[in-house]
N, C-alpha and C positions, 0 to 999 in steps of 0.2 A: 333513417337508420332504425333498425329493429332488433330487439333481443327478448328472450323469454327465460324465465327461471321457474322451476317447479317448486311448489310449496304445498301447504295444506291448511284447512280450517276445521275447527271442531263443530260437530253436530251431536249434541248430547255428550256421550263419552267416546264417540267414534270420530276418526279423522277422515275428511274427504279431500281428494286431490284438488289443488288449485294451481292454475298456470298463470303466473304473473307476466304479462306482456307489456312492453314499453316501446313506444314509437316516438322518436325525436325528429322534428321537422323544422324548417325555417319558419320564422314568423315572430310576432310579438311574444315575449316571454310569458308563458302561462303553464299551469299544470292542471290537467283534468283527470279525475279518477272515476272510473265507471266499473260496473260489475256487481251491483247490489252490495255495496259496503255498508257496515254499520258505522256509528259515530266514531268509535275508536279507530276503525280502518281509515275513515275519511281524514282524521287528524294526522294520519301517517305522513301526509304531504309536508306538514310543518316539521315533524320530528326528523324525517329523512333529510329535508333541506338543512336543518341545523347540524345534524350528524355529519353530512357530507362536508359542510363548511369547516366544522371543528376538526375533521380528520384530514383536511388539506386537499380535498378533491374539488371543491367548488361546486357551484350549481350551474347547469347549462342555461345559457341565455337563448332559449328556443321554445318552441311549442312542444310540450310533453303530454302525451296521452298514455295513461296507465289503464290497462284493462285486466280485470280479474276474472278469468274464465274457469268454469262455465258461468255465463252471465246470469242464469236463473237460480244460482245457489247463493244464499245469503252468507257473506263473509263477516266474521266476528273477531274482535280482539286485536291487540297490537302486534301479534307475532308475524305479521306480513311485512313489518318494517324492513327487515334485513333483505328479503328477496326483492322488494321494490328498489332498495338502494343499489343492490348488485345488478339488477336488470337495467337500471338507468345507466350505470357505469359501463355495462356490456354494450348497450346501444350506442354509447359514445366511443366504443373501441378501447376503453381504458382497462378492461379485463377481457380475457378470451371468451367470446360468446359461446363457443362450443363447450368449454369447461363449465360455464355457468348453466348451460342447458342440461348438463348431465349430473347436476348436483342439487339435491333438495335442500333448501335453506329455510331457516326458521329462527325468529328471535325479535325481541323488542329493542329498539334503539333508544338510548338516552341521548340527550342533546349534545353531549360531548363525544358521542360516537361509541361509547361502551355498550355492551350487550347485556340485557336483562333476561332472566330465565323465561321460558315460554310455557304457558299453560297448555297441558295436554301433549307434552313432548313424547310420552310413552305411546299414546295412541297414534301419533304420527309415525313413530318407529315401526309399530305393528303394520300400519298401512304400507310403509315402504317395503317391509318384508314380503308383502303380498303382491304389490303392484309396481314397486321400484319408483325412482332409482334408489339404489342402496348406498350411495355415497351421500352423506349428510354433513352440512355445516350447521352447527347448533351452538347456543351459548354454553360456555364451559361448565356451568353448574348442572346442565341437563345431560352432559355426556356420559357420566357413569351409569345412569339408569338405562340409556340406550345401548351402551356396550354390554350390559348384563343381558339384554335380549338375545345377543348373538347374531351373527350373519350380516351385520351392518358395518360399513366403513365410515366411522364417526370421526369428524374433524372438530375439535372443540375450539371455539373462538371467544376471546374476551372483548373484542372490539370489531368495528367495521374494518379497520385497517388490517387486522389479522385475517379476516375473511377474504379480503381482496388479495392478500399475500398468498393464501392457499390456492386461490383460483389462478394466480400467476405462476404457480409451480413451486412455492416454498414447501420445504419438508413438513410433514405432519408432526405436531408436537405430541408428546406422550400424554395419553389420557390417564387421569388419576386412577390407579388400580382399584377395581371394585373389591371390597373385602370378600374373602372366600365364603363367608356365611351368607352373602347376598347372591352367590352364584351357584350354589349347589343345594341338594336336598338333605345334606347330612344333619342329623339331629343336633340341637344345641340347647343349652339351658335358657330359660326366659331371662329377660333383663333383671339386673340385680335389684332394681327398685320395685319389682312385682310383689304385691302383698302375698304372704304365705298362708296357706290353709291352717297351719299349726296354730296360728294366732287365734283361731276361732275356738272358744271354750264350749265344751258340751256339743249340743246340736247334732247328735249322731245321725238322725234321720235326714236332717237338712244337708249334712255333709254327704250322705249317701246319694241324695237326690242331685246334688251338684256333680258328683262323680258320674252318675248316669247321664245327666245332661251333657257333660263334656264328652263322654264316650260315644253317645249316639247323635249328638247335635240337636237335642230336644229342646223345645220351648218350655219355660218354667215360670210359674207364678208363686211368689213368696208372700204369704199373708201373715201379719203379726202386728202386735202393738208397737208403739214407738220405742226404740232402743232395743229391740229384740234381735238385731243383727242382720236385717234383710239386706241393707246396702253393703255391709261388711262381707257377707257371703257372695253377693253378686260380683263384687270387685276382685274376688279371688278366683273366679272362673278362668280368666285369661291365662293364669299360671298353670292350669291343668290342660290347656288345649295344645294339640300337636302343631308344629310349624306348618305353614303352607307349602305345598309342593310347587314346582316351578310354574306349571300352567295356572294354578290358583294365584301365586304371587304376581304373575303378569296381569291377571284380571284385576286384582286389588290395586296394584300400582297404577294401572291405566285409569281406574276410576278416580283415585286420589289425585293423580296428575291432572286429570280433566277438571277437577274441582279447584285446582290452583295450589295443591300441596307440593312441597319440594321433596325430592327423593335423592339427595346427594350421595347416598351410599348404595345406590342401585335399587334392586327390587325389595319390596316390603315383605318380609318373611314371617312376621308374627301376625296372627289374626287380629284385625282391628277391634277396638272396644269403643263404642259410641254411647254417650249418655245425654241425649238432648233434654232440655228443660221442658216442663209441662206447658209453659207459655210460648214455646216455639210455634211459629206459623206452620200451616199445613204444607206450604211450599218448602220451608226449611226441613220439614220432616220427610216428606215424600219425594220432593224434587219438583222442578218446573220453573216458572218465571217466564218473562218475555223471551229470553233466550234460554231454553231449558237447561238446567244444571242438575247434577245429582244431589239428592237430599241425604239426610242422615241415614235412612234405611239402605241406601246404596253405598254410602261410605262405610256401613257395617257389613257389606257383602263379604262372605266367607269368615265373618267374625261374629261379634256379639252386639246386639242392640239392647241397652238397658234402659227401661222406662220406669223410673222411680215415681212413687205416688201415682200409679196408673189411673185411678178414677179422676184425677185432676186434669188429665188430657181431654180436650174436647172430643165428644163422641165421634164427630166426623173424621177427626184425625185417626182414631182407632179403627174405624170401619175401613179406612183406606189401607189398612194393613192386611185385610183379608186376602187380596190377590197375591201379594208377595209371600205371605205365609204358606200359601198353597203351591204357587207356581215358581217362586224364586226370582221373579222380576216384577217391575211395576211399569205401567204404560201411562204416559202423560200426554193428554190430548190438548192441542192448541189449535186455533183457527188456521194457522199456517202449516202445521205439521204435527205428526204423531211421533213421540220419542219414547223408546223403550230403554229402561235402565235396569241393569242387574241388581237384584236385591235378595240374594239367598242368605239371609241373616239368621242368627239364632236369637230368638226373643227371650230375654230375661226381664221379668216385671216384678214390681213390689207394690203392695198396698196395705193399708190399715183395714181391720175388719169392719170399721164404722167411722163416721166423721171424727169422733173423739179418739178412736183407736183402741178402746178397751172392751168392746162387746165380746162376750164369750171367754174373756180372760179374767177380768175382775168385775163381776156383775155390779157390785156396789159402787164402782168407780165410773161405770158407763151411764151417762144421763141422756143418751140419744133415744128419741121416740122411735118406735118400730117403723113408722112411715119414713122417718129420716134415714134409718138404716136401709130400708128397701130402696129408697131413691138413690142413696149412695151406691148400693150394689148394682142398680140398674144402669149406672153410667157405663158399665162394661157389658156389652151385649152377649147373649148366649152363644151366637156363632163365633165370637172372638174367644170366649172361654173354652169352647169346644175344640178350638185349634191349639190349645195349650196342653202339652203332654203331661207335665208334672205340676201338681198343685200341692204346695208345701205349706203347712201351718206351723207357726213358731209361737212358743210360749215365752213369757218374760224370762230373762236370764236370772238364775237363782244366785244367792249369795255364795254358795259353795262353788258354783261354776266360775264366778268372778275371781275369788281369792285362791282357788285351788290351782295346782300345777297344770300346765298345758300338756295333755296326754295324747292328743290326736296325731295322726300322721302328717308329715310335711307335704307340701305341694309336689315335691319331686317324686315322692313315693307313689302318691296317687296318680300323678301324670304318667308314670311308667305303666300302670295298669290301664289307664285310659288309652295310651298309645297302642298297647297290645290289642285291646278290644277294637279300637278304630281300624287298625290294620286288618284284623280278621274280617270285619264287615266289608272293607274295601276289596279285599281279595275275593270274598264270596260274591258280592253283588255290585261292586264298582262305586257305590255311594254310601254315605253314612245312613244309619238305620232310619233317622227322622225323614230322610228324602226317599225312602224306599217306596216304589210305586205300589198302589193297591193291588194291581193285577199280579204282582210277584210276591205279595206279602204272605199269603197263606202257605205258599210253597216254601219260602225261605224261613218264615217264622212258624213252621209247623209245630203243633203242640202234641205232646204225648197224651194218652188217654186221661190221666189224672189232670194234666194241664187244661185239657178241653173242658172237663167238668168244672174246674175252678173258673174258667173264662165264662162259661154259661151262667154260673151263679153270679158272677160279677155284673153281667149284662142286666140281670133282673134287679139286683140290689142297688146298683148305681144308676140305673135307667140310662144306659149308654146308647147313644145314637150309632148309626153305622160308622160315622167318622170317628166317634169316641172309641168304638171297639177296635177300629184299625189302629188308632194311636195306642191303645192298650197293648196290642200285639207288638207294635214297634218298640215300645219301652221294655216289654218282656224279652224281646230279642236282644236288646242291649244288656239287660241284666244277665242273660245267659252268656253273652259274649264276655262280660266282666268275670264271670265264673268259669270261663273256659269250656262251656258246655255246647255241644253241637245241637242238642235238642232243647227246645224250650219246655221246661218242666213246671210242675204245679207251683213250687216255691217262687219261681221267677214270675209267674203270673200274679201270685199273691202280692209280691213286692210292687209290681207295676200297678195293681189295683189299689194299693194303699195310697198312691199318689193321685188318685182320681176321685176325691171326696166331693160331695155336694157343697154348694155355696153356703157360706156361713150365715147369710141373711135369710136363707130360705127356711 
């Protein structure tokens, strides 16, 4: 007796089709699992046996061979439990084999037969949309996210018994309705607990830099003494960013689902904000491992990666950011395979000007030797600094700023300008200004005569490289968008140049 059930396994953040084949024959009772399974898949034999018994189906007293095809693709994780159990029941004739063969199944079985959510369910749904079948039986917790993709016939199951009932013809239960905000591109306010920009006292130039960063998707480095508001500013950036559109939301949700995050309300519409610790490993930051998984830079895809105390990160970790900062993806090489993870993140970093934090701010308070300051600055390489568009210096907060009234604009007011500027850049060129290709830059960020003269002067005064000049133009284009100007003018270039100052320790 033979039966097969379609399923899938994760490779990085992508799902690959797997055909679960079961053959039941006479002989001494045994269960053999082949097809390059990892440890979690091999243990499925025991979980499936217990789940079948707990659900009242019993275990066949026969020779059982389970094959996971294709045989040369490594299968990972416990999500093949449900298709193995259903294929076994189909091979015994206890569920219709043709219905099982037309239904993609996914889910981890508990010993009592209940279903646990599957890692990477969104990636599996995207695979099914491309290659089919489009009827899916999945854990109930994963159903809303799959329904939000559209085009799939999703059957949410809470247990093995429910999955069997569906294959036997039971009516499909209602899928919990996905909230409207998870299904469309309509603008919506940020969550109520998002910090508001109005809480920042003073800091007019830093607030302007934050607005430019949000409007153009630019990388930004905040340099200032302890307590000057670097982290406070960075954590207010998410409240200024526009929501993700549907294709972006699907990308982001797919990555987070592959990393094991739950998306019970459908697609993730807000840009992610990730803040890894300086002591995080390179694998945790960049991604990888024996079975490569996305790291923090991929979890920040289409959102913000905040690196506080930037010089405290190992230099090798920071150098690994070069490729994603330029290309929007990172490639992880292992001896068995090469995995590519999306990583189009917006880098926001913060640092002190020296080890003690007071160089250039309160000279009498800084006791760092020049060599120590230089060594501290050298922890961040020139190529990394050259890839950061906005360099912002912060002075200590004054007493008047601390006790005076909050007079700045709210995040909602600034976010409206950011949204208008971002939309103008998308209509004009299809991407945010920070992602504008060099070949199109001079045409789209064309300068008037006065702007060209200011740019030429900035190249000499700031010692800009070709990459630095291109980033200057991208920032100037964003400043012009915020001002509603079609042409990049001299004042826009001056504003952009003010955020590309030489290193403090030089």
